[in-house]
C-alpha positions as CSV (number, residue, x, y, z in Angstrom):
1,M,-40.5,50.9,-63.7
2,A,-41.9,47.8,-61.9
3,P,-45.1,48.4,-59.9
4,P,-44.8,48.2,-56.2
5,L,-45.3,44.9,-54.4
6,P,-48.6,44.7,-52.5
7,T,-48.6,45.0,-48.9
8,L,-49.5,41.9,-46.9
9,Q,-52.1,42.6,-44.2
10,P,-53.1,39.8,-41.9
11,R,-56.9,39.2,-42.2
12,T,-58.7,38.9,-38.8
13,L,-62.3,38.8,-37.7
14,P,-63.8,42.1,-36.4
15,V,-63.8,42.2,-32.6
16,E,-67.6,42.1,-32.6
17,I,-67.8,38.8,-34.3
18,V,-65.1,37.4,-32.1
19,S,-66.8,38.4,-29.1
20,Y,-70.1,37.0,-30.3
21,I,-68.5,33.5,-31.1
22,I,-66.7,33.4,-27.7
23,Y,-69.9,34.4,-25.7
24,D,-72.2,31.9,-27.3
25,A,-69.5,29.1,-26.7
26,W,-69.0,30.2,-23.3
27,F,-72.7,30.6,-22.3
28,S,-73.8,27.2,-23.9
29,M,-71.3,25.0,-21.9
30,V,-73.7,23.2,-19.6
31,D,-73.9,19.7,-18.4
32,D,-71.2,17.4,-19.4
33,E,-69.6,20.2,-21.2
34,W,-69.0,22.4,-18.1
35,G,-65.8,20.6,-17.4
36,N,-64.2,21.9,-20.4
37,R,-65.0,25.6,-19.6
38,W,-61.4,26.5,-18.5
39,D,-59.6,24.5,-21.0
40,F,-61.6,26.5,-23.4
41,Y,-60.6,29.8,-21.8
42,R,-56.8,28.7,-22.0
43,D,-57.1,27.8,-25.6
44,V,-58.9,31.0,-26.8
45,S,-56.4,33.2,-24.8
46,L,-53.5,31.6,-26.8
47,V,-55.0,32.7,-30.2
48,S,-53.9,36.4,-30.0
49,R,-54.0,39.3,-27.5
50,T,-57.3,40.5,-28.9
51,W,-58.9,37.0,-28.3
52,R,-57.3,36.7,-24.9
53,D,-58.7,40.2,-23.7
54,T,-62.1,39.4,-25.3
55,M,-62.3,36.0,-23.4
56,A,-61.4,37.7,-20.0
57,S,-63.9,40.3,-20.6
58,I,-66.6,37.7,-21.4
59,A,-65.7,35.4,-18.4
60,L,-66.0,38.5,-16.0
61,R,-69.4,39.8,-17.7
62,C,-70.9,36.4,-17.8
63,V,-69.8,34.7,-14.5
64,M,-70.4,30.9,-14.6
65,I,-70.0,28.8,-11.2
66,Q,-70.9,25.3,-10.7
67,R,-67.8,23.6,-9.2
68,P,-65.1,24.5,-6.7
69,Q,-62.7,24.8,-9.5
70,D,-64.8,27.6,-11.1
71,L,-64.6,29.6,-8.0
72,F,-60.9,29.1,-7.6
73,N,-60.3,30.2,-11.1
74,Y,-62.6,33.4,-10.7
75,R,-60.5,34.2,-7.5
76,L,-57.3,34.2,-9.6
77,L,-59.0,36.4,-12.3
78,V,-60.3,39.0,-10.0
79,K,-57.2,39.2,-7.8
80,R,-55.0,39.6,-11.0
81,R,-57.0,42.4,-12.2
82,W,-58.1,44.3,-9.1
83,G,-56.1,43.1,-6.3
84,L,-57.5,42.2,-2.7
85,H,-59.2,44.6,-0.1
86,S,-56.2,45.4,2.2
87,E,-58.6,46.3,5.0
88,S,-60.8,43.2,5.0
89,D,-60.3,41.3,8.3
90,D,-62.9,38.6,8.4
91,M,-62.0,36.9,5.1
92,E,-60.3,37.6,1.8
93,R,-62.2,40.0,-0.5
94,V,-61.6,41.6,-3.9
95,A,-60.8,45.3,-3.8
96,P,-63.6,47.7,-3.7
97,A,-62.8,49.0,-7.3
98,A,-64.3,45.6,-8.8
99,R,-67.8,46.6,-7.5
100,D,-68.5,49.1,-10.3
101,Y,-67.4,46.6,-12.9
102,F,-69.7,43.9,-11.7
103,Q,-72.6,46.0,-11.4
104,R,-73.0,45.4,-15.2
105,S,-72.3,41.5,-15.0
106,E,-74.4,38.5,-14.9
107,L,-73.9,35.7,-12.4
108,H,-75.1,32.2,-13.4
109,I,-74.9,29.5,-10.7
110,M,-75.6,25.7,-11.1
111,V,-76.7,24.0,-7.8
112,S,-75.8,20.5,-8.2
113,D,-73.1,18.8,-6.3
114,W,-73.7,18.3,-2.6
115,T,-72.8,15.8,-0.1
116,C,-75.0,14.5,2.9
117,P,-72.6,12.6,5.5
118,S,-74.3,11.6,8.8
119,S,-71.4,13.3,10.9
120,T,-71.5,16.8,9.4
121,G,-75.0,17.0,7.7
122,F,-75.8,18.4,4.2
123,A,-73.2,20.6,2.5
124,F,-72.7,21.8,-1.1
125,T,-69.3,21.1,-2.5
126,T,-69.0,24.7,-3.7
127,D,-68.9,27.2,-0.9
128,Y,-71.5,29.6,-2.3
129,A,-71.0,32.0,0.7
130,R,-67.6,33.0,-0.7
131,I,-68.8,33.9,-4.3
132,P,-69.7,37.5,-3.2
133,C,-66.2,37.9,-1.8
134,Y,-65.0,37.9,-5.5
135,I,-68.0,38.9,-7.3
136,P,-69.3,41.7,-5.1
137,A,-72.2,42.8,-7.2
138,C,-74.1,41.8,-10.4
139,K,-77.2,43.2,-12.4
140,H,-78.7,39.7,-12.8
141,V,-78.6,36.4,-11.0
142,S,-79.6,33.0,-12.5
143,V,-79.6,29.9,-10.5
144,I,-80.0,26.6,-12.0
145,I,-81.2,23.9,-9.4
146,R,-80.4,20.2,-9.8
147,E,-82.3,17.6,-7.8
148,L,-81.8,18.2,-4.0
149,P,-82.6,16.0,-1.0
150,S,-86.4,15.8,-0.4
151,N,-86.5,15.8,3.3
152,D,-85.7,19.5,4.4
153,R,-86.4,19.3,8.3
154,F,-82.9,19.0,9.3
155,I,-80.8,19.5,6.2
156,L,-82.1,22.9,5.1
157,P,-80.8,22.8,1.4
158,Y,-81.8,26.2,0.6
159,R,-80.4,28.0,3.6
160,P,-76.8,28.4,2.2
161,L,-78.2,29.4,-1.2
162,F,-80.3,32.1,0.2
163,E,-77.6,33.4,2.5
164,F,-75.4,33.8,-0.6
165,L,-78.1,35.5,-2.5
166,S,-79.1,38.0,0.2
167,Q,-75.6,39.7,-0.1
168,Y,-76.5,41.0,-3.5
169,T,-78.5,44.0,-2.1
170,T,-78.5,45.9,-5.5
171,T,-79.3,42.9,-8.0
172,Q,-82.8,43.5,-9.3
173,E,-83.4,40.4,-11.5
174,L,-83.4,36.8,-10.3
175,Y,-84.1,33.8,-12.3
176,L,-84.8,30.6,-10.4
177,L,-84.6,27.5,-12.8
178,W,-85.5,24.1,-11.4
179,T,-84.6,21.4,-13.9
180,Y,-87.2,18.9,-12.6
181,T,-90.8,18.9,-11.7
182,H,-90.9,18.2,-7.8
183,I,-93.2,18.3,-5.0
184,N,-92.1,20.9,-2.4
185,R,-90.8,19.6,1.0
186,Y,-88.6,22.7,1.6
187,I,-88.7,25.1,4.6
188,L,-88.8,28.8,3.7
189,P,-85.3,30.3,4.4
190,A,-84.9,33.5,6.7
191,D,-82.7,35.6,4.4
192,R,-84.2,38.1,2.1
193,M,-83.2,39.7,-1.4
194,R,-84.3,43.1,-0.9
195,G,-83.0,44.4,-4.2
196,V,-85.0,42.1,-6.4
197,T,-87.8,43.7,-8.5
198,Y,-88.2,41.0,-11.1
199,L,-88.4,37.3,-10.3
200,R,-88.6,34.5,-13.0
201,V,-89.1,30.8,-12.1
202,H,-89.0,27.6,-14.2
203,E,-90.9,24.6,-12.7
204,Y,-92.2,26.3,-9.7
205,P,-92.1,23.8,-6.6
206,R,-95.4,22.3,-6.2
207,C,-97.2,22.9,-2.9
208,V,-98.4,20.1,-0.6
209,C,-100.2,21.8,2.0
210,H,-103.5,20.7,0.5
211,N,-102.7,17.1,1.6
212,Y,-103.0,18.3,5.3
213,H,-106.6,18.7,6.8
214,Y,-107.1,22.1,8.5
215,Q,-110.3,22.9,10.3
216,S,-111.6,25.3,7.5
217,G,-110.6,26.2,3.9
218,H,-107.3,25.7,2.2
219,K,-104.3,27.1,4.3
220,H,-100.6,26.8,4.1
221,D,-97.9,25.8,6.6
222,Q,-96.2,28.9,8.0
223,E,-92.8,27.7,6.6
224,C,-94.3,26.6,3.1
225,F,-91.6,27.2,0.7
226,S,-93.8,27.2,-2.4
227,Y,-96.5,29.6,-1.1
228,Y,-94.3,32.1,0.6
229,L,-91.3,32.2,-1.8
230,P,-92.1,35.5,-3.2
231,T,-92.3,37.1,0.1
232,L,-88.3,36.7,0.2
233,F,-88.3,39.7,-2.1
234,P,-89.8,42.7,-0.1
235,N,-89.5,45.1,-3.3
236,L,-90.7,42.6,-5.8
237,K,-92.7,44.1,-8.7
238,H,-92.9,41.6,-11.5
239,I,-93.3,37.6,-11.1
240,H,-92.6,35.8,-14.5
241,L,-93.6,32.1,-14.6
242,D,-92.2,29.7,-17.2
243,T,-94.3,26.8,-16.6
244,P,-98.0,26.1,-15.4
245,Y,-98.5,26.6,-11.6
246,I,-101.8,26.7,-9.5
247,L,-101.7,30.6,-8.9
248,K,-104.0,30.3,-5.7
249,C,-100.8,28.4,-4.1
250,L,-98.7,31.6,-4.6
251,C,-98.6,34.4,-2.0
252,T,-98.3,37.5,-4.2
253,P,-96.9,40.5,-2.1
254,A,-98.9,43.8,-2.4
255,S,-95.9,45.3,-4.1
256,V,-96.2,43.1,-7.2
257,T,-98.1,44.9,-10.1
258,Q,-97.6,42.4,-13.0
259,L,-97.7,38.6,-13.4
260,T,-96.4,37.1,-16.7
261,L,-97.3,33.7,-17.8
262,E,-95.6,31.5,-20.5
263,A,-98.1,29.5,-22.5
264,P,-96.5,28.3,-25.8
265,P,-98.5,26.2,-28.1
266,I,-97.3,22.8,-26.9
267,H,-100.7,21.2,-26.7
268,Y,-102.1,19.3,-29.4
269,L,-105.6,18.1,-30.7
270,A,-106.3,16.6,-34.2
271,S,-109.2,19.0,-34.5
272,L,-107.4,22.1,-33.3
273,G,-103.8,21.5,-34.2
274,H,-101.2,23.1,-31.7
275,F,-102.6,25.5,-29.2
276,S,-101.8,27.2,-25.9
277,S,-103.8,26.8,-22.8
278,L,-104.3,28.6,-19.5
279,M,-106.0,25.5,-17.7
280,G,-103.0,24.8,-15.7
281,W,-102.7,28.3,-14.0
282,N,-106.3,28.4,-12.7
283,I,-106.5,32.1,-12.9
284,V,-110.3,32.1,-12.3
285,S,-109.9,30.4,-8.8
286,A,-106.9,32.5,-7.9
287,L,-108.7,35.8,-8.6
288,S,-111.6,34.7,-6.6
289,L,-109.4,34.0,-3.6
290,G,-107.8,37.5,-3.8
291,L,-104.9,37.4,-6.3
292,F,-104.2,41.2,-7.4
293,R,-107.0,42.5,-5.0
294,R,-106.5,46.2,-4.7
295,D,-106.4,47.8,-1.3
296,S,-108.4,50.9,-2.6
297,P,-110.4,52.0,-5.5
298,D,-107.6,54.6,-6.2
299,A,-104.8,52.1,-6.5
300,P,-103.5,51.3,-10.0
301,R,-104.8,48.2,-11.8
302,K,-102.6,45.2,-11.7
303,K,-101.8,43.2,-15.0
304,I,-101.5,39.7,-16.0
305,V,-99.5,39.2,-19.4
306,V,-99.9,35.8,-21.2
307,N,-97.3,35.1,-23.8
308,A,-98.9,32.5,-26.1
309,G,-99.1,31.4,-29.7
310,I,-101.1,32.9,-32.5
311,K,-104.5,31.3,-31.5
312,E,-106.3,32.2,-28.5
313,P,-105.5,30.0,-25.7
314,A,-107.8,27.6,-24.2
315,G,-109.5,29.1,-21.2
316,W,-109.0,32.6,-22.4
317,R,-112.5,33.8,-22.3
318,Q,-113.1,32.5,-18.7
319,A,-110.0,34.2,-17.7
320,L,-110.8,37.4,-19.3
321,A,-114.3,37.5,-17.8
322,A,-112.7,36.8,-14.3
323,C,-110.3,39.5,-14.7
324,Q,-112.8,42.0,-15.8
325,A,-114.9,41.2,-12.8
326,H,-112.0,41.7,-10.4
327,D,-110.8,44.8,-12.1
328,V,-107.5,43.2,-13.3
329,V,-105.9,43.9,-16.7
330,L,-105.3,40.8,-18.8
331,E,-103.2,41.1,-21.9
332,L,-102.4,38.7,-24.6
333,R,-99.2,38.7,-26.5
334,R,-98.8,36.5,-29.4
335,V,-95.1,35.8,-29.3
336,Y,-94.7,32.0,-30.2
337,S,-95.0,31.2,-33.9
338,M,-97.5,28.3,-34.7
339,P,-96.1,25.0,-35.8
340,D,-97.4,23.5,-39.1
341,P,-101.0,22.5,-38.4
342,C,-100.6,19.4,-40.4
343,S,-97.5,18.1,-38.5
344,R,-97.7,15.8,-35.3
345,P,-96.1,16.6,-32.1
346,N,-92.4,15.5,-32.0
347,S,-92.5,14.6,-35.9
348,P,-89.5,15.1,-37.7
349,Q,-89.3,18.3,-39.7
350,P,-88.3,18.3,-43.5
């Protein structure tokens, strides 16, 4: 008797691997590749039902909006899945059932395209105020900020952005990522994000109030965006700065208990090799001017965490002595691997 023929089973990738591949591609589409995002969505959805469902889930868990087309496509996605709120009178909104789903999603916004015609004033090409109508909640918001107009007295470029952000009352994590180093000329918005407890900033806007002459001491304008930015978050507990910033030019609310500073080993001297540095933060001066000053001896001690390389950062001993004198905890975490000490910066690696 002849043996039975082997059954043919289609070989497919595990769903976990498919999800990882799609997420990595979806999240990494930035700059010139952003325009290919929805072509990618369509092509992946045509592979199979599993890939289509995975693609839709990732797009709703990792919401990416830069252009009006992105907002239009997300409107179609949420309308198809949850429908629209039948009792919304002011403007079109997604049905309330979507809120629980998006509480576990991340929202990534890129602020880049804007116009400034003389007749209507400054305006973004994407209507950010409509995003919460279709993405009603999220656990994390990340805002990538391209170069904006420098004169803020009349155009107020951050007002529509914070009007939009203030609608996310349950969001606890916010990442503001400026893609360029710039001098702040912006006026502090009036809207607050009351849910945010963790604020991370890349390329913090440089304060220019020291260019003005006050009668005594170093003071800040009442609308200084750089100095008062943390005060837009009344329940803020943790500030995380990716890049050096003079800490004395930062108004830290009393609710903040931890400050994290990124100090990767990007500096180089022939005698030392690559090393981290705290000199750009001026921790000693900030502490002497009241940073993390406690209201009472019974109040919990506040903490500064430094993420550095293997070697002790330059300026560490001075910062440690100042923290001990002001009863502030200073913690060093060696999270960056040290480059080859024999190599030069930007040299090709074998």
